N, C-alpha and C positions, 0 to 999 in steps of 0.2 A: 503494499498499498505505500502510493506517494505521500510526500508530509501534506500537502493540500488538502488530500482526501482525508486523514489524520485527525488534522485540525478540526475538519467538517464534521468527523462522526465523534469527535471529544465534544462539540460544542451540542451537535444534536441529543447525545446522551445528558448533558447537562440540563437542556431543555426540558426531555423527556421527565427525567427527575425532579426535576423541580417543577412539573405540575404548568408546562408549556411558556417559560420564561424561563430568562438564566442571567445572573449578571457576575461581571469578571471584569479583571482588570487585565488590559491587554499585555503587560510586561511580566506580568506572576504568570500568565498563561502559557506565552513565548518561552521563559524558563523553563517552568514544566516539559512541555514540550520537549525542547531543545532546539529553538530555533528562533528567529529575528522578531522583531514585533512586528516589520512590515509583512511580514507572512502572515501573520495573524489578518491584518487590515484585507490582506488581498483576500482572503477566503471569507470574510464578514461580506466585504464590499460584491462581491461576486456571487457566492452563494445566499447569503441570509438577502434576499434582497425582498420590495415589493411584491415585485414579481414574482417570487417565490412563496410569500405567502408569509413573511414577518417584518416587522417593523423593529428598526435599531436605535438608540438611544444613545448618545454617546455622553461626556463629561470629559473635558482636557483638565491635566494639572496636577498632583501632586494626590487628591482625593478622587482622581477620574476613576471613569468607569465606562463599562461598554455593558448596556444592556439590550437580550434579542429575547424580543417576544413572536409567538408563533400567533397572528391575527386567527381569531375564533369568530367565527360570525355566525348571527343566530337566525342568517336567511340567507337564500342565492342571493337577490338584489343585494344585502348590504356586502357581498363579495363583489358583485360587478362593482356597485361605486366605490369600494377600495381601489379596486384596477382603475379606475376613472381619475381617480382623487390621484393617485399615485404617477399617471403618464403625464399630466403637466402640459406645457406648452408644445412640446416637439419630444420627439422618440425615435429611434434609430429602428431600423428593421432586425435587428436580434431583439431587442426588447421587446416591440410587439408583437413579433412572434411568441415571445415566451410566454407574453400576459395571454395571449389567444390561446394557447396549447396547453398550460395551465388551468385554465377555466373549462376548455374540453375534455382534461383528465378528470376535472372534479366534477365533471356531468351538470355544471352552469351553463354551457354553452351544448345546442346540440352538435354532433360531429358535421353535419352539412353545412350549420351556419360556420363553424370555426372553420371550414377549409374557405368558404367564399372571404372571411374575414382574412386569412391566410393571403389567399392571392389576393387583395386588395393590400397588403401591407408592402409586399415587395419591391425594393427598389425598381425592379422594370417600370413600375407604373407611373414612375415620376420624371420621365427622361424631361429635358429642357429646363430642368430646376435644379437648383442650389443646393448641394447636400442639406444646410439649412432650413432651406424652403419646402423639401422632402420631408426633414424631420416635424416639420410643424405642420403641413398639410398631414402628413400620415396621423400625427397625433390628433386633430382636429376629427378627423374622418373615422379614427377606431372610438374617440370617444361615443361620437354619434352611432356607432352601429351598437355599442355596448349599452347606450341609454336606449335604443331601440328593442333591447332584450329585456328591459324592466318589467315584471309584470305586475 
């Protein structure tokens, strides 16, 4: 198992043990695992994102911490609204597709709807636009499509 997978698994175990949330100090965790603190940052920023259903809070400084909470939603509509809020004003193709796939995997989106959304998220749909414009149009389109799924 590579170091990133090891860190992610350790954090997941901590979240499970603590009932859906874990608080840690980055330097302590890095020292315990035997890696540099930036490796902890990388794993958190790439695997514990809103797209993956997590809320990350952090505070810097001597008494600083990182708190990772698995988002628990009471209804499918709440899950969709969390995704809409996490999208922001711009989103890249990879992140947009991660949102759609996660919603489909969670049975929030029907598979056929997810396929259509995935097709609409592809960079190839936005020829002639700058990368920033693509990301802005993609975000607006994805949010509108998700809002239409609300019941």
